[in-house]
C-alpha positions as CSV (number, residue, x, y, z in Angstrom):
1,M,126.0,104.6,91.4
2,G,123.6,102.8,93.6
3,E,126.0,103.0,96.3
4,T,126.5,106.6,96.5
5,T,124.4,108.4,99.4
6,G,124.4,111.6,97.8
7,G,121.4,114.1,97.3
8,G,120.1,112.0,94.7
9,G,121.3,108.7,96.6
10,W,118.7,110.1,99.3
11,R,116.1,110.4,97.2
12,R,116.3,107.5,95.8
13,A,116.1,105.6,99.3
14,G,113.7,108.2,100.4
15,F,111.2,107.4,97.3
16,A,112.1,103.6,97.9
17,G,111.3,104.1,101.8
18,A,107.6,105.5,100.8
19,A,106.9,102.8,98.1
20,I,107.7,100.1,101.6
21,G,105.7,102.8,103.4
22,V,102.6,102.4,101.5
23,L,102.8,98.3,101.6
24,A,103.5,98.3,105.5
25,A,100.2,99.8,105.5
26,G,98.6,97.1,103.0
27,A,98.7,99.3,99.8
28,A,100.5,99.5,96.4
29,A,102.8,102.5,95.9
30,G,101.9,105.6,93.5
31,V,100.1,107.7,95.9
32,A,99.7,111.4,96.2
33,V,99.8,113.3,99.8
34,E,98.9,116.5,99.9
35,R,101.9,118.5,101.1
36,L,102.1,119.2,105.5
37,T,101.6,123.1,105.7
38,V,103.3,122.7,109.7
39,G,106.9,122.5,109.6
40,R,109.1,119.5,109.8
41,S,110.2,120.3,113.4
42,V,106.7,120.8,114.7
43,R,105.8,117.9,113.7
44,Q,108.5,116.0,114.9
45,K,108.1,117.2,118.5
46,A,104.5,116.1,117.8
47,R,105.6,113.1,117.3
48,L,107.9,112.5,120.3
49,A,104.8,113.8,122.5
50,L,103.0,111.2,121.5
51,D,105.2,108.8,122.1
52,A,106.0,109.7,125.8
53,T,102.0,110.1,126.0
54,G,100.2,107.7,124.1
55,P,98.9,104.9,126.6
56,Y,98.7,102.2,123.4
57,G,100.9,99.1,123.7
58,T,101.6,99.3,127.0
59,L,99.4,96.8,128.3
60,R,101.7,93.6,128.8
61,G,100.7,89.7,130.0
62,T,102.4,86.8,131.3
63,P,104.9,86.3,128.3
64,G,105.0,82.6,126.5
65,R,107.7,81.1,123.8
66,A,106.3,78.8,121.6
67,L,108.6,76.9,119.1
68,A,107.6,76.4,115.4
69,D,108.2,73.3,113.6
70,D,110.9,75.5,111.9
71,G,112.7,76.0,114.9
72,T,111.6,79.9,115.2
73,V,110.7,81.5,118.9
74,L,107.8,82.9,118.8
75,A,106.8,85.9,122.0
76,Y,102.9,85.3,123.1
77,E,101.1,86.8,125.9
78,T,98.3,85.3,128.7
79,D,95.7,87.4,130.4
80,G,93.8,84.8,132.9
81,T,90.8,85.8,134.4
82,D,92.1,87.3,137.6
83,G,93.9,90.0,136.1
84,A,92.5,93.7,136.5
85,G,89.6,94.7,135.0
86,G,89.3,96.7,132.0
87,T,87.8,99.7,130.8
88,G,84.8,100.3,128.0
89,A,82.7,97.1,128.8
90,A,80.3,96.3,125.9
91,D,77.1,96.2,125.8
92,G,76.8,92.9,123.2
93,T,74.3,94.4,121.0
94,G,77.7,94.3,118.0
95,A,76.0,97.7,116.7
96,A,78.2,100.4,118.5
97,D,78.5,103.3,116.2
98,G,75.8,102.8,114.2
99,A,77.9,99.5,112.6
100,R,75.3,97.4,110.0
101,V,74.3,94.1,111.3
102,V,73.5,91.1,109.6
103,D,72.6,88.1,110.9
104,G,73.3,84.7,109.6
105,A,70.3,81.6,109.7
106,G,72.7,79.8,111.4
107,E,72.9,81.5,114.6
108,A,72.1,79.6,117.5
109,G,75.9,77.2,116.3
110,R,77.7,75.1,119.2
111,T,77.8,76.8,122.9
112,G,79.6,75.9,125.7
113,A,82.8,74.7,126.3
114,A,84.3,71.6,123.6
115,E,83.2,68.5,124.2
116,G,86.3,66.7,126.3
117,S,87.7,69.8,127.2
118,G,86.8,69.3,130.6
119,E,86.9,72.6,133.4
120,A,89.2,74.6,131.5
121,P,87.8,78.2,130.3
122,V,87.7,79.0,126.9
123,T,90.6,81.2,125.6
124,V,90.5,84.0,123.2
125,V,93.7,84.1,121.1
126,F,94.1,87.4,118.4
127,S,96.4,87.4,115.7
128,H,97.3,90.4,114.6
129,G,97.9,91.8,110.8
130,F,100.3,92.3,108.3
131,C,103.4,94.9,109.7
132,L,101.6,95.1,113.4
133,S,101.8,93.7,116.7
134,Q,99.9,92.1,119.5
135,D,99.7,95.4,120.5
136,S,97.0,96.0,117.7
137,W,94.5,94.1,120.1
138,H,95.1,97.3,123.1
139,Y,91.5,98.2,123.2
140,Q,90.3,94.7,123.1
141,R,92.9,93.5,125.2
142,E,91.7,96.4,127.7
143,A,88.1,95.6,127.7
144,L,88.2,91.6,128.3
145,R,91.1,91.9,130.7
146,G,90.1,90.2,134.2
147,R,86.6,88.9,132.4
148,V,88.0,85.7,129.8
149,R,91.5,84.3,129.1
150,T,93.3,85.6,126.3
151,V,96.5,84.6,124.3
152,F,98.2,87.7,122.0
153,W,100.9,86.6,119.7
154,D,103.3,88.4,117.3
155,Q,103.9,86.2,114.1
156,R,107.1,85.8,112.8
157,G,109.2,88.7,112.1
158,H,106.8,90.9,113.7
159,G,107.5,92.4,117.3
160,R,108.8,90.4,119.6
161,S,108.9,87.4,117.8
162,A,111.9,86.1,115.6
163,R,112.3,86.1,112.1
164,G,112.6,82.5,110.8
165,P,114.7,80.9,107.9
166,E,112.0,80.3,105.5
167,E,111.3,83.1,102.7
168,P,109.2,84.0,101.4
169,V,106.7,83.4,104.0
170,T,103.4,81.8,103.0
171,I,100.1,82.2,104.9
172,D,100.4,78.5,105.5
173,R,103.2,78.6,107.7
174,L,101.8,81.3,109.6
175,G,98.6,78.6,110.0
176,R,101.4,76.0,111.3
177,D,103.1,78.9,113.5
178,L,99.3,79.4,114.7
179,K,99.2,76.0,115.8
180,A,102.3,76.0,117.7
181,V,101.4,78.7,119.9
182,I,98.4,77.4,120.6
183,D,99.7,74.7,121.7
184,A,102.2,76.4,123.7
185,A,99.3,78.1,125.5
186,A,96.2,76.9,125.2
187,P,97.1,73.4,124.6
188,E,93.4,71.9,126.4
189,G,90.2,73.7,126.3
190,P,87.4,75.4,124.1
191,L,88.8,78.4,122.2
192,V,88.0,81.5,120.1
193,L,90.5,82.2,117.6
194,V,90.1,86.2,116.1
195,G,92.4,87.0,113.5
196,H,92.4,90.7,111.6
197,S,93.6,91.3,108.0
198,M,96.8,89.3,107.8
199,G,95.8,87.5,110.8
200,G,92.4,86.2,109.6
201,M,94.1,84.7,106.9
202,T,96.8,83.2,109.3
203,V,93.5,81.5,111.3
204,M,92.4,80.2,107.7
205,A,95.2,78.3,107.5
206,L,94.9,76.7,110.6
207,A,91.4,75.7,109.7
208,D,93.0,74.5,106.3
209,R,95.6,72.5,107.6
210,H,94.1,71.2,110.9
211,P,90.5,70.5,110.3
212,E,90.4,68.7,113.4
213,L,91.1,71.4,116.0
214,I,88.2,73.3,114.8
215,R,86.0,70.2,114.9
216,D,86.8,69.4,118.1
217,R,88.1,73.0,120.1
218,V,86.8,76.0,118.6
219,V,83.6,77.3,119.9
220,G,83.6,80.7,117.9
221,V,85.5,82.8,115.3
222,A,86.1,86.3,114.3
223,L,87.7,87.2,110.7
224,I,88.0,90.9,111.1
225,G,89.0,93.2,107.9
226,T,90.5,89.8,105.9
227,S,89.9,88.7,103.0
228,A,89.7,84.6,101.8
229,G,91.7,85.5,98.4
230,R,90.9,87.5,95.3
231,L,93.6,90.2,97.0
232,E,95.1,91.2,93.3
233,E,91.9,92.6,92.5
234,V,91.8,95.2,95.2
235,S,92.9,98.5,94.0
236,Y,93.6,100.1,97.0
237,G,91.5,103.1,95.8
238,L,94.2,104.0,93.2
239,P,93.4,104.0,89.0
240,L,93.2,100.6,88.0
241,A,96.3,101.4,85.3
242,G,98.1,102.6,87.8
243,V,97.3,99.5,90.1
244,N,98.5,96.9,87.7
245,A,101.9,99.4,86.7
246,V,102.9,98.9,90.5
247,R,102.2,95.3,90.4
248,R,104.3,94.1,87.2
249,V,107.3,96.3,88.9
250,L,106.2,95.3,92.5
251,P,108.4,92.0,92.7
252,G,111.3,93.2,90.9
253,V,111.6,95.9,93.0
254,L,111.0,94.6,96.6
255,R,113.8,92.0,96.0
256,A,116.2,95.0,94.9
257,L,114.9,96.5,98.2
258,G,115.5,94.1,100.5
259,S,118.9,93.4,99.1
260,Q,119.0,97.1,100.5
261,A,117.5,97.1,104.1
262,E,119.7,99.7,105.3
263,L,119.6,101.9,103.0
264,V,115.9,101.8,102.4
265,E,115.5,102.3,106.3
266,K,117.2,105.4,106.4
267,G,115.4,107.0,103.2
268,R,112.2,105.9,104.8
269,R,113.2,107.6,108.5
270,A,114.1,110.6,105.9
271,T,110.2,110.5,104.3
272,A,108.3,110.2,107.7
273,D,105.8,112.9,107.3
274,L,105.0,111.4,104.1
275,F,104.9,107.4,105.4
276,A,102.7,109.4,108.3
277,G,100.5,110.6,105.6
278,L,100.5,107.2,103.9
279,V,99.6,105.4,107.2
280,K,96.6,107.4,108.4
281,K,95.0,107.0,104.6
282,Y,95.5,103.3,104.7
283,S,94.4,102.7,108.4
284,F,91.9,104.9,109.7
285,A,88.8,106.8,107.4
286,S,87.3,109.5,110.1
287,K,88.4,112.0,110.3
288,D,88.1,112.6,114.3
289,V,90.6,109.8,114.9
290,D,92.4,110.7,118.3
291,P,96.1,111.3,116.9
292,A,98.3,109.8,119.2
293,V,96.1,106.3,117.8
294,V,97.5,107.2,114.3
295,R,101.3,108.0,115.8
296,F,100.7,104.0,118.0
297,A,99.9,102.7,114.5
298,E,102.5,104.9,112.4
299,R,105.3,103.3,115.0
300,M,103.7,100.0,114.7
301,I,104.7,99.8,111.2
302,E,107.5,101.2,111.1
303,S,108.8,99.2,113.6
304,V,109.0,96.4,111.0
305,P,111.7,96.4,108.5
306,V,111.6,96.4,105.0
307,D,113.2,92.9,104.1
308,V,110.5,91.1,106.3
309,V,108.1,93.4,104.5
310,A,109.5,92.1,101.3
311,A,109.7,88.2,102.3
312,F,105.6,88.5,103.3
313,Y,104.7,90.4,100.3
314,P,104.4,88.0,98.0
315,A,101.9,85.7,100.0
316,F,98.8,88.0,99.9
317,G,98.5,87.3,96.2
318,A,98.4,83.3,96.8
319,H,96.3,83.3,99.6
320,D,93.4,81.5,98.8
321,K,91.7,80.0,101.4
322,L,87.8,80.4,100.3
323,A,87.5,76.5,100.9
324,A,88.8,76.5,104.5
325,L,86.3,78.7,105.6
326,A,83.7,75.1,105.8
327,A,85.7,74.2,108.7
328,F,83.7,77.4,110.5
329,R,80.3,76.4,109.2
330,D,78.9,75.1,112.1
331,L,80.2,77.7,114.3
332,P,79.2,81.0,115.6
333,A,81.1,83.4,113.6
334,L,82.1,86.8,113.3
335,A,82.7,88.7,110.3
336,L,83.6,92.9,110.8
337,A,85.2,95.6,108.5
338,G,85.1,99.0,108.3
339,D,83.0,100.1,105.3
340,Q,86.1,102.4,103.9
341,D,88.4,99.7,104.1
342,L,91.2,100.3,101.2
343,V,93.5,97.0,101.6
344,T,90.6,94.3,102.4
345,P,87.3,96.0,101.3
346,A,84.3,95.2,103.4
347,S,83.3,93.2,100.1
348,H,85.7,90.3,100.7
349,T,84.3,90.4,104.2
350,E,80.4,90.0,103.2
351,A,82.3,87.3,100.5
352,I,83.2,85.8,104.0
353,A,80.1,85.7,105.5
354,E,78.1,84.4,102.9
355,A,80.3,81.1,103.2
356,L,79.5,80.7,106.8
357,P,75.7,80.1,107.6
358,G,76.3,81.3,111.8
359,S,77.5,84.2,110.7
360,R,76.8,88.0,112.1
361,L,78.6,90.2,109.5
362,V,79.0,93.9,111.2
363,V,80.2,97.1,108.7
364,V,81.4,99.6,110.7
365,P,80.6,103.2,109.2
366,D,83.3,105.8,108.4
367,A,86.1,102.9,109.7
368,G,89.1,101.8,108.1
369,H,91.6,99.1,108.4
370,L,92.4,99.0,111.8
371,V,89.1,99.4,112.6
372,M,89.9,97.9,116.1
373,L,91.8,101.0,116.6
374,E,89.5,103.1,115.0
375,R,86.2,101.7,116.3
376,P,87.2,99.8,119.8
377,G,83.7,99.7,120.5
378,A,82.5,98.4,117.7
379,V,84.6,95.7,117.6
380,T,84.6,94.9,121.4
381,D,80.9,94.7,121.8
382,A,80.6,92.7,118.0
383,L,83.2,90.1,119.6
384,T,81.7,90.4,123.0
385,A,78.4,89.7,121.6
386,L,80.4,86.5,120.1
387,L,81.1,85.1,122.5
388,A,77.6,85.0,124.3
389,R,76.6,83.5,121.1
390,A,79.0,80.7,121.9
391,G,78.5,80.5,125.7
392,E,82.0,81.2,126.7
393,G,80.7,85.0,127.2
394,P,82.6,87.4,130.0
395,D,79.2,87.5,131.9
396,N,78.2,83.6,131.7
397,G,79.4,81.3,134.3
């Protein structure tokens, strides 16, 4: 019966695809979405129009490849300071869009180039979140282009990076991947590490395994919409009983769906409208977000195969890197979140800020999990301010 592709089979595939859509947005299954009133053909045409006209994800840098210690090829791109200037220059206040800002006591931190780095320029390394890609940093890349050297990379199984042989994928594995990218793309000179969601966890895993790298070369860190652990307590805006029920069955469901990836992907496409509604609910909070941005996020999330989603999922429940934050205690740090983030709530970012005396806490109002796309000015301003605090701002030097 499980092989059928008749009406019942398609419905089962559709619901399975919808469940994976929730996971891909970083949430849990069982969300109710209001029925859309616009005709399906009209919505399909609208999506095609947005795909054709949206500028998001079009920025490209100099491509490179890093080899992880298990042989996986990781794709990255670099932008140098001689590139074309971006738009949306920041004023360095870190308070755009009415963001709530709290400065830590250890404001000074370490400034300037890391000892022994010579004249090498600072490199800002961006790590993206689950079911996204390096293109999720579109606005920040545009704003910093030509002003500071940057590296953007795709986590394994995402974007242009290979999947790799290890399953399930652990956060510690991602930390080792980040080290490989740094070794290939920025082998010397000071570093500023930026991570969103799973990318922030990746940065913590790097610090846990390579505290000497943080001590010797890192001059600043930004942790955006992420968590140091206790993700099992997140309700995703759902009733507690429903969340607990989903958590009990989800690992087995994911294993089963991962073994029938082709069928699930068909169902995922068949439930595109429901999937789009879930992406918007769990990625954004404001009602005025650009539809092209929403569609861009949807495309990134839907591009990650269901079996990759299944391979990564167990890592989040096991993630606990609060102790690893100690490596960043003496550094200028940014902890930023949207105030309506349902995936990694702002309270998790506040806990990170509490663990980092030198941090600046920025809580962006009316923003969800993909705050860097929803409120790009606030995020870019906060990052520019961090670079200035680290003595490595675009206007310093």
